[in-house]
N, C-alpha and C positions, 0 to 999 in steps of 0.2 A: 432737132434735138441730136447734139454731138452725143455718143456712145463715149461714157469714159469708164473703161474695163480696168478694175484693180483686181480681178482676181488672181492673176499671176503675171510675173513679168516672160512667161513662155507664149502669151498671147500676142505678140507683136508682129507687126505685116513687115515684110523687106520694102525698104525703101526703093525708090526709084533708082536711085544710084546705086544701090547693092542689087535690083534687078539686072541693070545694064553690065555690071562685073558677074554675074552669073550667067548672062545670056553670051557672052563674050570670052568665056571660059576655056582655056586649052582643055583637052579633056581625053582621057586612054581608058583602058583595062586596069583599074585598081587593083583587081585580083591579081592581074598578074605584075603588079608594081608599077603600071606603066602610065598613072595618070597624073600628068605634070602638074596639076594643082593642088592635087594632094598631097603630093610629095613636097611640095613647097610651104603647105600649111603645116604639113608633118616636122618637117625640118625647122620650121619658124619656131612651133611650138616647145620643139625640145630645145632650143636657144634660149628661148623667154624662161624657163625652168630649170637651165643648166642641167638638163639629162641628155644621156646619148640617144637617146631615140622619143619618138611619139609614134601616138596609132590614131585615126580618125576613124570614130564610133559611130554608129546612127542615131544615140541617145546615152545620158548618163547611165542610165540603169545598166545599159550591157558594158559599159564603161568600167561601172566598178566591177560587176560581175566577173568579167574577164582580168580584174585584177586580182581580185581575190581566187581565182582560180589559177592565174599564173603563180601567185604567193603559195597557195596550199594544194596541200595532195589530199584524197580521199580519207576522211576519219580523222584530221586537223581540223582544229578551230581559230575564230578570230574572236577577239576582245572589241567589243563595240558597245554605244550607249544604247539604252534601253530604249530611246525614241530617235535615236540615228535613222539616216533616210537608207543606209544601207541594211540596217536589220528590219524596220518596220514598215517601210514605204516601196518596197523594192519586190513583192510577191514572194518572199521567201526563197528566192533564186539560188544563194550561196548553197541553201541545203537542199533543194530541189534538185538542182541541177549540176551541183558541184559537189556536193556529197561533205558539204563543209560545215560543221558545228559552230552557229554564232553562239557567244557568249555576252549575255548583253546585260550592261551594268548601269546602275543608277547613276542620273544627272542633274547636277544642281540646275538653277534657274537660266545659266549662261551655257548649259550645255557642255559643262565639266564634267570628267570622271575623278573619284580621288584615286589618289597612287594606292594608298591601304587596298581598295576594293580591287585596283586590278591585280594587284600582288597576290591577294587571297584569291583569284580567279585561275592562276595559273596553274596548270594540273602537272603534277610529277611525271618523270618518264615512265609510266607503266602500261602494262597492256590495259588495266582496265580503264581508262582515260582516253578522250581526244587530248591530242599532240597539239599544244599552244604552240604558235605558229605567227600571228599578225596582229598587229593593234591598228584599228581601222577609227581614224577623226574625222571631223566635218568642220569645214569653214567657208561663208560664216553658215550659225547655227541659229536656225529660227530669225535671221538677221544679226545675230550678234558676231563680234568680230572677235575670232578667238584670240586672247593675248599672247605675245608673242613668247613673253615666258611659260606661260604653261604649254604651250607647243613645243618649246625649248627641253623644259623639264619632263615632259610624258614620252618623248621621242627617244632622248638618251637614255632615260629609264628603262623603254623597249627593245633598244641595242643593248645594254647591258646584261639584259637576259634572253638575248638572242632572237628578240621578235622581230621580224620585219615591219614597214611600216607603210601604212595608205592612207592618203587624204581624199574625202569626198568633198573636191573643191568645186561642186556646181557652182559657187556663187563666190569662188575666191577670187575675181577679180574686183568685185566689190570690196571684199577685203583690203585688198591690196590697195584700192582707191583711198578707204577709209584711212589706213594707216600712212599713206603718203600725206593726205590732209595734216592728221595727228604730229605726225613726226616732220612735218615740211620736208620732205624727201621724195623720191621718183616712185612713180607706180610700176614700171617695172623693175626696180631694187628691190621695191617691196616683196612681190611677185616672187621674184629669186630668192629672196629672206626666207620665205613660207616654205617653198618648195626644195629649198636644199635639206629640210629637215626630215624629209618624206623620201622613203624607197619608191614612191609611184605617188601622182597626182592626177586626179580625174578632173578634167576644167570643161563645163558645160559653156557651149556659145550660143545657145539659144533661150538662156533667160536674159541678162542685162544687156548683154552685147548685141542681141536683137536678130541673130541670123535665124533661119528657118528650122533648120536642124543640124543636130550632132552635137558631140563631146569629142576631146581627143584626152587620152591616157598617154602619162609621160612617164619615163623611166630608163633603165640598163637597157642596152640592145641586148642583153638574154632574156630579161623578164618581156621585154615588148616582143621577142621571138615567140616566147609561150604564149603570150597575150593574141597574138596574130592567130595561130592556129585555132585558139578557143574563139577568136572573133568568127572564125571561118566555121566552126562547129555549132555556134549560136545563131548563124544565119546572118551575121553582119557582114558579108564579103559583098560589098558592093561594087558594080561595074563602072559606068561614068559617071562618076561619084564629084569629079570636078568642079560641076555646078553647084553642088553645096559646098565644098571646099572654099571655092570662089568666095561665096558669100561670107564665110567667115574671115577669109583674109580681109573681105571689106571691113569687115567689122573691127577686126584689131587696129586697122588704119584709122578708122574714122568715128568708132563710137567708144572707145575708152572713155573720153574726157568726160562723156553725157553721163556717165554713172556717178559722177560727183553731184549733177544735176537731179538726177533720181533720188538721192540721198538728201538733197535740201528741201524737194518737194515732199518727201515724208515727213520731214520735220515740221514743214508746213501744213501739212495735215493733221500731225499729232498736236500741234499747238492750237488748233482750230477745234478740234474735238474737246481738248480739255475744258473739263468742267459741266460739261453736257450733260444734264438729267439723264440718268437711266443708262450712263453710257462712261467707261472708264479706260483710259489708255493703260495699257499694260506694259507695253515696251514699245519703243519706235528707234532701231539701229539700222543702219545704210538703208535697202530701200523698202522694209517690211513695217508696218506699223501693226499691232495687233490691239485689237477693241474688244473688251467685255460688255455684254448687254444683257441688263438686268431684266428679272421678272419674265422670263421666256418671251422677250418681245424680238428677237432677233429673227423670226420666220416673217414678221411684221415689217422691221426694218428693213429688210432684204427685198420685200415686194415693194415696197414705197421707193425705195433706190431704182429699182428697174423702171417703175414709173418714171422717173426723173431722168433716165438714161444713164443710171451709174451700175457698174456689174460690181459684186462682191459676193465672198464665200465664207461659210462658217456657220456653224450653229450657235453655242452661247459665248463664243468666241468668234468672233471675227478677223480675217487676215486680210489686210490692205496692201497690195503691193504696186509701188512706180516703176515706170520702166519709161522705153523709148518713144512710145506713143501716148503717154501722159505729159500734159503741159501745165501750167499755172493754172491756165483757165480751167482745166479739167478738174484739178485739185479744188476750187473754188465752187464748183459745180458740184463736187460732191459734198462739199462743207455745207452749202446752203441747202441741199438735202436731208441730209444728217440734222442740220439744226433746225429746220421746220420740222422734221419728228419729232426732235427731241420737244421742241415748245408745243405740240400736240400733245405728246405723253404728260408733260410738265402739268397742263391744264387739267388733265384726268386726276 
């Protein structure tokens, strides 16, 4: 039985062609700036996002943390969503390692913060308060594509108040693909439109793009110089990391169109789950489907899925993520398992 892993888009395996690219990668010592594959990836990502420079990082968590530490000094604060990844799911690194105070704010169901709440959170220039320095947004957020008008409005607002802006774009490629489909444009144009609104952007390569490791932080040359120093301090200085950069370059060349297929498979999954007893599709955008499971049945459902070769995560709400290693047959396998479970539950 084939295993269908819907736990995350981080579980992908390098394709044979990607492994060949990794094996053939020219490498050097990146700490000395001498790895040609890393340099090529950084130059390419800087060009794609319209930034002066870019920096290859081992992880999205480190990429975001280096951005926060480059933008802020000790005693500064950043405005961020209450459920945003940079606040909730990255170990409190900004506070623990950067001495940067997070100012978490309420978000609506699409992850958006209200301008009034952001305005009320900015501190006056007074020795009693942390210094408000940065606004941090996320796109996509729980699979939702952040609307361009919202991004434009909030980043304009931030600039008018002297705040820098950072985008946790772990899945921003998914957002760009979705926007291109909706607006009939080009994915690279949409990526540039999003990135243009921010002083820095972190883009994950090991999620939808299917590379095994890494994120890239993009921004001005001065900001990347500061981030480079913090990357070293945080233990992110890698040596012959061109074998990893080559995987990312291969993904940019070959895996971007597949994101649209991931989105279509998520919609197929959501459609098949509609109306099943004891289950309710909460949201299904880009490559993430959220499913509420009633009556404390989630543990039993997860066990049932495992027996049928389907892996998922969650408690009362399941998160199901499509990616490079999931195809239509895998979605049908997951649906058959869930439909069988729902039928058994309905009989009770």
